[in-house]
C-alpha positions in Angstrom: 0.0 0.0 0.0 1.5 3.3 -0.9 -1.6 5.5 -0.2 -1.8 7.2 3.2 -4.2 5.8 5.8 -7.6 7.5 6.0 -10.2 8.0 8.8 -11.9 5.0 7.2 -9.1 2.9 8.6 -9.8 3.9 12.2 -11.0 0.9 14.4 -10.2 -1.5 11.6 -8.5 -4.7 12.7 -5.0 -5.4 11.5 -3.9 -8.9 10.7 -0.4 -10.3 10.2 0.4 -12.3 7.0 -1.0 -15.4 8.6 -4.4 -13.8 9.1 -4.1 -13.4 12.9 -5.5 -10.2 14.3 -2.7 -8.3 16.0 -4.4 -5.0 16.8 -6.8 -2.3 15.8 -6.0 1.1 14.2 -6.6 3.7 16.9 -5.0 6.8 15.2 -3.5 7.8 11.9 -1.0 10.4 10.6 -0.7 10.3 6.8 1.2 7.1 6.0 1.5 5.9 9.7 -1.2 4.0 11.7 -1.0 3.7 15.4 -2.2 0.3 16.7 -3.9 -0.7 19.9 -2.5 -4.2 20.5 -3.7 -6.9 22.8 -1.3 -8.1 25.5 1.1 -10.7 24.1 0.6 -9.7 20.5 3.3 -7.0 20.3 6.0 -9.6 19.7 3.8 -11.0 16.8 3.6 -7.5 15.3 7.3 -7.0 15.6 8.0 -10.4 14.0 5.5 -9.7 11.2 7.3 -6.5 10.3 10.8 -8.0 10.8 11.6 -5.6 13.6 14.6 -6.5 15.7 15.2 -3.2 17.6 14.4 -2.2 21.2 10.9 -2.8 22.5 8.6 0.2 22.6 5.1 0.5 23.9 3.9 2.3 20.8 3.3 0.2 17.7 3.2 2.0 14.4 2.5 0.6 11.0 3.6 2.4 7.8 1.6 2.2 4.7 4.5 0.4 2.9 4.0 -2.5 5.4 0.5 -3.2 4.2 -0.3 -5.9 1.7 -4.1 -5.6 1.5 -6.9 -3.4 2.7 -10.5 -4.4 2.7 -13.6 -3.1 4.3 -13.2 -5.4 7.2 -9.4 -5.6 7.8 -5.8 -4.5 7.0 -3.4 -7.3 6.3 0.4 -6.8 6.7 3.2 -8.3 4.8 6.7 -9.2 5.9 9.6 -8.2 3.6 12.5 -10.2 4.9 14.9 -8.2 2.7 14.5 -5.0 4.8 
């Protein structure tokens, strides 16, 4: 996805590439979405996006991390080359 997030994406569930819900979009800022994640799923989000850095309480998703958007969900992809 290269388009910025819109207010239509608010409260939309976010799934990893395996189809597991990892959070819900709570806020947006152009091409960044801020996720509300359930306890224990932050590590899944980090693994989905191939993040290896320090842990942070805020989970952000960039539009470039999105594989598919439908009326019911946002699905992420994992680019292992990043």
